[in-house]
C-alpha positions as CSV (number, residue, x, y, z in Angstrom):
1,N,-50.0,17.8,-121.3
2,Q,-49.7,21.5,-122.1
3,N,-52.0,22.4,-119.2
4,L,-49.4,21.4,-116.7
5,S,-46.7,23.7,-115.4
6,V,-43.5,21.7,-114.8
7,C,-40.6,23.3,-112.9
8,L,-37.2,21.7,-112.5
9,L,-34.7,22.8,-109.8
10,E,-31.1,21.9,-110.5
11,K,-28.6,22.1,-107.7
12,G,-25.6,22.7,-110.1
13,S,-24.8,25.8,-112.0
14,E,-26.2,24.2,-115.1
15,I,-27.8,20.9,-116.2
16,G,-25.1,18.2,-116.1
17,S,-22.6,20.1,-114.1
18,H,-22.6,17.5,-111.3
19,I,-22.3,14.6,-113.7
20,I,-19.0,12.7,-114.3
21,S,-18.7,12.1,-118.0
22,G,-17.4,9.0,-119.8
23,A,-20.0,6.2,-119.5
24,V,-21.3,3.3,-121.5
25,F,-25.0,4.0,-122.3
26,E,-27.9,1.9,-123.5
27,P,-29.7,4.1,-126.0
28,E,-33.1,2.4,-126.4
29,T,-34.8,4.4,-123.7
30,L,-33.6,7.7,-125.2
31,F,-35.1,6.7,-128.5
32,D,-38.4,5.8,-126.7
33,L,-38.4,9.3,-125.2
34,F,-37.4,11.2,-128.3
35,P,-38.1,8.9,-131.3
36,E,-37.6,11.6,-133.9
37,E,-34.6,13.4,-132.3
38,A,-32.5,10.9,-130.4
39,S,-30.5,10.0,-133.5
40,S,-29.3,13.6,-133.7
41,C,-28.0,13.7,-130.1
42,P,-24.4,14.8,-130.5
43,T,-23.0,12.6,-127.7
44,L,-24.2,9.4,-129.4
45,N,-21.1,9.4,-131.7
46,T,-19.0,6.6,-130.3
47,P,-20.6,3.1,-130.7
48,V,-18.9,0.3,-128.8
49,K,-16.7,-1.6,-131.3
50,R,-14.7,-3.8,-129.0
51,D,-15.7,-5.2,-125.6
52,D,-13.1,-7.0,-123.4
53,V,-13.1,-8.2,-119.8
54,Y,-9.8,-9.0,-118.1
55,F,-9.0,-10.7,-114.8
56,L,-6.0,-8.9,-113.3
57,T,-4.2,-11.6,-111.4
58,G,-1.6,-9.4,-109.9
59,S,0.1,-6.0,-110.3
60,K,1.7,-7.1,-113.6
61,K,-0.3,-10.0,-115.0
62,S,-3.8,-10.4,-116.5
63,I,-6.0,-13.1,-118.1
64,K,-8.6,-12.3,-120.8
65,V,-12.0,-13.6,-119.8
66,P,-13.7,-15.3,-122.8
67,S,-16.8,-13.7,-124.0
68,W,-18.9,-16.8,-123.3
69,L,-17.8,-16.7,-119.7
70,T,-18.9,-13.1,-119.2
71,P,-22.4,-12.5,-117.8
72,K,-24.8,-11.5,-120.5
73,G,-25.5,-8.2,-118.8
74,L,-21.9,-7.0,-119.3
75,H,-22.0,-7.4,-123.1
76,N,-22.1,-3.9,-124.7
77,H,-22.9,-4.6,-128.3
78,G,-25.3,-1.8,-129.5
79,N,-24.3,0.6,-126.7
80,Y,-22.5,3.9,-126.9
81,I,-19.6,5.5,-125.0
82,I,-20.9,9.0,-124.2
83,S,-20.3,12.1,-122.3
84,L,-23.1,11.8,-119.7
85,G,-22.9,15.5,-118.9
86,E,-23.5,16.4,-122.6
87,L,-26.4,13.9,-122.7
88,C,-28.0,15.7,-119.7
89,Q,-27.6,19.1,-121.3
90,W,-29.2,17.8,-124.6
91,I,-32.2,16.4,-122.7
92,G,-32.4,19.6,-120.8
93,D,-32.6,21.6,-124.0
94,R,-35.4,19.3,-125.3
95,A,-37.3,19.8,-122.0
96,I,-37.1,23.6,-122.4
97,E,-38.4,23.3,-125.9
98,L,-41.4,21.4,-124.5
99,G,-42.1,24.2,-122.0
100,V,-40.4,23.0,-118.8
101,D,-39.0,25.8,-116.6
102,I,-35.5,24.9,-115.5
103,F,-33.8,26.9,-112.7
104,P,-30.1,25.9,-112.1
105,G,-28.3,26.9,-108.9
106,F,-31.3,26.3,-106.6
107,P,-30.7,23.3,-104.3
108,A,-33.8,21.9,-102.4
109,Q,-33.1,22.2,-98.7
110,N,-36.2,20.7,-97.2
111,Y,-39.5,19.2,-98.4
112,L,-42.8,20.6,-97.3
113,L,-45.7,18.7,-95.8
114,D,-49.3,19.9,-95.6
115,K,-51.6,19.4,-92.6
116,S,-52.5,15.8,-93.7
117,G,-48.8,14.8,-93.9
118,R,-48.7,15.0,-97.7
119,V,-45.7,16.4,-99.6
120,C,-46.7,19.7,-101.1
121,G,-43.4,21.1,-102.4
122,I,-39.9,22.1,-101.3
123,T,-37.9,24.9,-99.7
124,T,-34.8,26.1,-101.5
125,G,-31.7,26.9,-99.4
126,D,-30.8,30.3,-98.1
127,M,-28.1,32.1,-100.0
128,G,-25.5,34.5,-98.6
129,L,-24.6,32.8,-95.4
130,D,-21.1,32.7,-93.9
131,K,-19.6,29.4,-92.6
132,Q,-21.2,30.0,-89.1
133,G,-24.6,30.3,-90.7
134,N,-24.8,34.1,-90.2
135,Q,-26.4,36.4,-92.8
136,K,-24.0,38.3,-95.0
137,G,-24.9,41.4,-97.0
138,T,-25.8,39.2,-99.9
139,W,-28.3,37.1,-97.9
140,T,-31.3,35.9,-99.7
141,P,-33.9,33.7,-97.9
142,G,-34.9,30.4,-99.4
143,M,-38.3,30.1,-101.1
144,N,-41.2,27.8,-100.6
145,I,-42.2,26.2,-103.9
146,Y,-45.5,24.5,-103.8
147,A,-46.5,21.7,-106.2
148,K,-49.3,19.2,-106.7
149,Q,-46.7,16.5,-107.2
150,T,-43.0,16.7,-106.4
151,I,-40.5,14.3,-107.9
152,F,-37.1,13.8,-106.2
153,A,-34.2,12.7,-108.4
154,E,-31.1,13.7,-106.4
155,G,-28.9,10.7,-107.3
156,S,-27.4,8.2,-104.9
157,R,-28.1,8.9,-101.2
158,G,-29.8,12.2,-101.8
159,H,-30.3,14.1,-98.6
160,L,-34.0,14.6,-99.0
161,G,-34.4,11.1,-100.4
162,K,-33.1,9.6,-97.2
163,Q,-35.5,11.6,-95.2
164,L,-38.4,10.7,-97.4
165,I,-37.6,7.0,-97.2
166,K,-37.8,7.3,-93.4
167,E,-40.8,9.6,-93.4
168,F,-43.0,7.3,-95.5
169,N,-41.3,4.0,-94.6
170,L,-40.5,3.4,-98.3
171,D,-37.9,0.7,-97.5
172,G,-40.3,-1.4,-95.5
173,N,-39.9,-5.1,-96.3
174,K,-36.8,-4.4,-98.4
175,T,-33.2,-5.6,-97.8
176,P,-30.7,-2.9,-96.7
177,Q,-29.5,-0.8,-99.6
178,H,-25.9,-1.5,-100.7
179,Y,-23.4,1.0,-102.0
180,A,-20.1,1.4,-103.8
181,I,-17.8,4.4,-104.4
182,G,-16.8,5.0,-108.0
183,F,-13.7,7.0,-109.1
184,K,-13.4,8.2,-112.6
185,E,-10.8,10.3,-114.5
186,I,-10.8,11.7,-118.0
187,W,-7.5,11.6,-119.8
188,E,-6.5,13.1,-123.1
189,V,-4.1,10.7,-124.8
190,D,-2.0,10.5,-128.0
191,T,-3.7,9.3,-131.1
192,D,-1.7,6.1,-131.2
193,K,-2.9,5.2,-127.7
194,H,-6.6,5.8,-128.6
195,S,-9.0,3.3,-130.2
196,S,-12.4,4.9,-130.4
197,G,-15.2,2.6,-129.3
198,D,-13.0,0.2,-127.2
199,V,-14.4,-0.9,-123.8
200,L,-12.3,-2.6,-121.2
201,H,-13.6,-4.0,-117.9
202,T,-11.5,-5.6,-115.3
203,I,-11.9,-7.7,-112.1
204,G,-9.3,-8.7,-109.5
205,W,-6.3,-6.6,-108.7
206,P,-5.8,-4.2,-106.9
207,L,-8.8,-5.4,-104.9
208,N,-8.1,-8.4,-102.8
209,K,-10.0,-10.9,-100.7
210,G,-12.6,-9.0,-98.6
211,T,-13.0,-6.3,-101.2
212,S,-15.2,-6.5,-104.3
213,G,-15.6,-4.2,-107.2
214,G,-14.0,-3.7,-110.6
215,G,-12.3,-1.3,-113.0
216,F,-13.1,0.1,-116.5
217,L,-11.4,2.0,-119.3
218,Y,-13.5,3.5,-122.2
219,H,-12.1,5.1,-125.4
220,F,-14.6,7.8,-126.4
221,S,-14.5,10.9,-128.7
222,D,-11.7,13.5,-129.2
223,N,-8.9,11.2,-128.0
224,R,-10.4,11.0,-124.6
225,I,-10.3,8.0,-122.2
226,A,-12.4,7.5,-119.1
227,V,-10.7,5.3,-116.6
228,G,-12.2,4.3,-113.2
229,L,-12.5,1.9,-110.3
230,I,-15.6,0.9,-108.4
231,V,-15.1,-0.3,-104.9
232,D,-18.0,-1.9,-103.0
233,L,-18.5,-0.4,-99.5
234,N,-18.8,-3.7,-97.7
235,Y,-15.1,-4.1,-97.5
236,N,-13.8,-5.4,-94.1
237,N,-10.4,-3.7,-93.6
238,P,-10.6,-0.1,-92.2
239,H,-7.1,0.5,-93.4
240,H,-8.3,0.0,-97.0
241,S,-8.4,3.2,-99.1
242,P,-10.5,3.1,-102.2
243,F,-8.9,6.3,-103.5
244,Q,-5.4,4.8,-103.2
245,E,-6.6,1.5,-104.8
246,F,-7.7,3.5,-107.8
247,Q,-4.3,5.2,-108.0
248,Q,-2.6,1.8,-107.9
249,Y,-5.0,0.5,-110.5
250,K,-3.6,2.9,-113.2
251,Q,-0.1,1.4,-112.7
252,H,-1.2,-2.0,-114.1
253,P,0.4,-2.6,-117.5
254,K,-3.1,-3.3,-119.0
255,I,-4.2,0.2,-118.0
256,K,-0.9,2.0,-118.0
257,Q,-0.2,1.4,-121.7
258,F,-3.0,3.7,-122.7
259,L,-2.4,6.5,-120.1
260,E,1.4,7.0,-120.2
261,S,2.3,10.2,-122.0
262,G,-1.3,11.3,-121.7
263,K,-2.8,14.1,-119.5
264,R,-5.4,13.9,-116.8
265,V,-8.0,16.6,-117.4
266,S,-10.7,15.8,-114.8
267,Y,-11.4,13.7,-111.7
268,G,-14.5,12.8,-109.8
269,A,-15.9,10.4,-107.2
270,R,-19.5,9.4,-106.6
271,A,-21.5,7.1,-104.4
272,I,-23.3,4.3,-106.3
273,T,-26.5,2.7,-105.2
274,K,-26.2,-0.9,-106.2
275,G,-28.5,-3.1,-104.1
276,G,-30.8,-3.8,-107.1
277,L,-34.5,-4.9,-107.0
278,H,-34.3,-6.4,-103.5
279,S,-33.3,-3.1,-102.1
280,L,-35.3,-0.8,-104.4
281,V,-37.5,1.4,-102.2
282,K,-41.2,2.1,-102.9
283,M,-41.0,5.0,-105.3
284,D,-44.4,6.7,-104.8
285,F,-45.8,8.4,-101.7
286,E,-48.5,11.0,-101.0
287,G,-47.7,14.0,-103.0
288,G,-44.7,12.8,-104.9
289,M,-42.1,10.3,-106.0
290,I,-38.5,9.3,-105.6
291,I,-36.8,8.1,-108.7
292,G,-33.5,7.1,-110.3
293,C,-30.5,6.4,-108.1
294,D,-32.2,8.3,-105.3
295,A,-34.5,5.2,-105.1
296,G,-32.0,2.6,-106.3
297,T,-32.9,1.8,-109.9
298,L,-29.3,0.9,-111.1
299,N,-29.0,-2.5,-112.7
300,P,-26.1,-4.1,-110.9
301,G,-25.9,-6.9,-113.4
302,K,-25.0,-4.4,-116.1
303,I,-23.2,-1.9,-113.8
304,K,-25.4,0.7,-115.6
305,G,-27.9,3.1,-114.2
306,S,-28.4,6.0,-116.6
307,H,-31.0,4.3,-118.9
308,C,-32.8,2.9,-115.8
309,A,-33.0,6.4,-114.3
310,L,-34.5,7.6,-117.6
311,Q,-37.0,4.7,-117.5
312,S,-38.0,5.6,-113.9
313,G,-38.5,9.2,-114.9
314,I,-40.8,8.2,-117.8
315,L,-42.8,6.0,-115.4
316,A,-43.0,8.9,-112.9
317,A,-44.3,11.3,-115.6
318,E,-46.9,8.8,-116.8
319,Y,-48.1,8.2,-113.2
320,V,-48.2,11.8,-112.2
321,N,-50.1,12.7,-115.3
322,K,-52.7,10.0,-114.4
323,V,-52.9,11.2,-110.8
324,L,-53.4,14.9,-111.8
325,S,-56.1,13.8,-114.4
326,E,-57.8,12.0,-111.5
327,E,-57.5,8.6,-113.2
328,V,-57.6,5.6,-110.9
329,C,-54.1,4.1,-111.0
330,D,-51.6,2.2,-108.9
331,F,-47.9,2.9,-109.4
332,D,-46.9,-0.6,-108.1
333,D,-49.0,-2.1,-110.9
334,M,-47.5,0.2,-113.4
335,F,-44.0,-0.6,-112.3
336,S,-44.4,-4.4,-112.1
337,S,-45.6,-4.4,-115.7
338,S,-42.8,-2.1,-117.0
339,A,-39.6,-2.9,-118.9
340,L,-37.7,-1.4,-116.0
341,Y,-39.1,-4.0,-113.5
342,K,-38.4,-6.8,-115.9
343,E,-34.8,-5.7,-116.4
344,L,-34.1,-5.3,-112.7
345,N,-35.9,-8.6,-111.9
346,K,-33.4,-10.4,-114.1
347,A,-30.5,-9.0,-112.2
348,R,-32.1,-9.1,-108.7
349,N,-29.6,-11.6,-107.3
350,F,-26.4,-10.2,-108.9
351,S,-25.1,-8.1,-106.0
352,S,-26.4,-10.2,-103.2
353,A,-24.8,-13.3,-104.7
354,L,-21.4,-11.6,-104.7
355,H,-22.0,-10.5,-101.1
356,K,-23.2,-13.9,-99.8
357,F,-20.9,-16.2,-101.7
358,G,-17.8,-14.0,-102.1
359,F,-16.2,-13.0,-105.4
360,Y,-15.5,-16.4,-106.9
361,G,-18.7,-18.1,-105.6
362,G,-20.8,-15.1,-106.6
363,S,-19.3,-14.9,-110.0
364,I,-19.9,-18.6,-110.7
365,Y,-23.5,-18.2,-109.5
366,N,-24.1,-15.1,-111.7
367,F,-22.6,-16.9,-114.7
368,I,-24.9,-19.9,-114.2
369,E,-28.0,-17.8,-113.6
370,S,-27.3,-15.4,-116.5
371,N,-25.7,-17.5,-119.2
372,I,-27.2,-20.9,-118.6
373,F,-30.6,-20.3,-117.1
374,R,-31.2,-17.0,-118.9
375,N,-32.1,-15.3,-115.6
376,K,-35.1,-17.6,-115.1
377,L,-34.1,-19.4,-111.9
378,P,-36.9,-19.1,-109.4
379,I,-34.5,-18.2,-106.6
380,D,-34.2,-15.1,-104.5
381,I,-30.8,-14.4,-102.9
382,K,-31.1,-11.6,-100.3
383,D,-28.3,-9.9,-98.4
384,N,-29.7,-8.6,-95.1
385,E,-26.4,-7.3,-93.8
386,Q,-25.7,-3.6,-94.0
387,D,-22.4,-2.7,-95.7
388,C,-21.0,-1.1,-92.6
389,D,-21.5,-4.3,-90.6
390,S,-18.7,-5.9,-92.7
391,L,-16.0,-3.6,-91.3
392,K,-13.7,-5.2,-88.8
393,P,-12.0,-3.4,-85.9
394,S,-8.6,-1.9,-86.7
395,K,-6.8,-4.2,-84.2
396,D,-8.1,-7.3,-86.1
397,S,-7.1,-6.0,-89.5
398,K,-3.8,-5.9,-91.5
399,I,-2.3,-2.4,-91.9
400,K,-2.1,-1.5,-95.6
401,S,0.5,0.9,-96.9
402,Y,0.4,2.6,-100.3
403,P,3.2,4.0,-102.5
404,S,3.6,7.8,-102.8
405,P,2.0,9.3,-106.0
406,D,4.3,9.6,-108.9
407,N,2.3,12.6,-110.3
408,V,2.4,10.9,-113.7
409,L,-0.2,8.2,-113.4
410,S,-1.0,8.4,-109.7
411,F,-1.9,11.5,-107.7
412,D,-2.8,12.8,-104.3
413,I,-6.3,13.8,-103.2
414,T,-5.6,17.5,-103.1
415,S,-4.5,17.7,-106.8
416,S,-7.4,15.4,-107.7
417,L,-10.0,17.7,-106.1
418,F,-8.6,20.6,-108.1
419,L,-9.7,18.8,-111.2
420,S,-13.1,17.8,-109.8
421,G,-15.0,20.9,-110.9
422,T,-16.1,21.6,-107.3
423,N,-16.0,25.3,-106.5
424,H,-17.0,26.6,-103.1
425,E,-16.5,30.0,-101.4
426,E,-14.1,29.8,-98.5
427,D,-16.7,31.4,-96.2
428,Q,-19.7,29.4,-97.1
429,P,-21.5,27.0,-94.7
430,V,-20.3,23.4,-94.6
431,H,-22.9,21.3,-96.4
432,L,-22.0,18.0,-94.7
433,K,-23.3,17.9,-91.2
434,L,-22.6,15.2,-88.6
435,A,-25.7,13.7,-87.0
436,D,-23.6,13.2,-83.8
437,A,-20.3,15.0,-83.6
438,K,-19.0,12.7,-80.9
439,I,-19.1,9.5,-82.9
440,P,-16.1,10.1,-85.2
441,L,-13.6,10.8,-82.4
442,D,-15.1,9.0,-79.4
443,Y,-16.0,5.8,-81.2
444,N,-14.8,5.4,-84.8
445,L,-11.3,6.7,-84.2
446,E,-10.6,4.2,-81.4
447,K,-12.3,1.2,-83.0
448,Y,-11.4,1.7,-86.7
């Protein structure tokens, strides 16, 4: 609709700058969005050629999981190993060609409400403040940007998304959202260690009883390997360190064989919204929408969210266009008849089964539902416990110790942050603010 003015505010310095590259991507939605151009997307250059799952039974041993035992959602035939940052940049270029105004470097600080309580835009953050919040000589006030419809796509646990969910009760009648933390590193390796298109997923070690998650290793272009570990945040031992577990993970022979003699070139960590359909918030509200991982559209059965986020964006665009054209429409009806809903509905029990029945019981259930009943069981398994409620007091938990980093395969947090691409002025305000500054020291420190 050429009559619409579309403005996109990007927090990062450029499109894709906050994205951790190295991901397995389902391309169908991209071809739906750009049927004539998607085949020329430069990052779609590494199709998945080999797809293995291993159960790491200990620090040295592993067992290959037969393909027929692997849940259907984890099969990656037809997918690509891509640089997600490059994909975002490519889509951004297409958006500019279509007339979208993109303004990088402008984070949204607050959303605006009109007198009727309807969202009518956002306020950008002030620039040129010192760490105490005082104005420096370069101070520039934030701007109010007004819009007929405002779509929020901040990623997992977006700060405005959390406020909007509370403001409009978007999570009413939903189970609590569930989260994981994902670590990823990009390595440059020797040619003889690299096999373009190979995908490796692992379960088991180093995560033990009471901690669920899994690892991955992807061979993509230019002799690069993406290696990572996802740790669910419903673990019970407060001495457990997801970062240290990831450093241990790389020491397993199944992973180590590809990385030794290689060079780590980047590091990143991100929250992952993984509750699935049972936890997916209502995405529309008066004056706007919340989409993608901000809302919780990741498919936990596939451990993939990029194509789902794209689908939610397409749905949002179609809905907003109807609203602005004053067509009578209901987003819930649009969503329930969409391919996104059908996909998420098939995987609706995946995460909750693992939470309710444990790793082994949940894995057996997911295999039966996915591979035997083809995701057609008329059963809803819901996990109504918040992740944080799983954590036990320190006095009731076994103390865990981790080996010192060898600076070859394992590293400390400081050197990792140096490779994360995060750059902040020493004198800028802290962007993470405690709701109650007493809780960490007066409660959490003593208990956990």
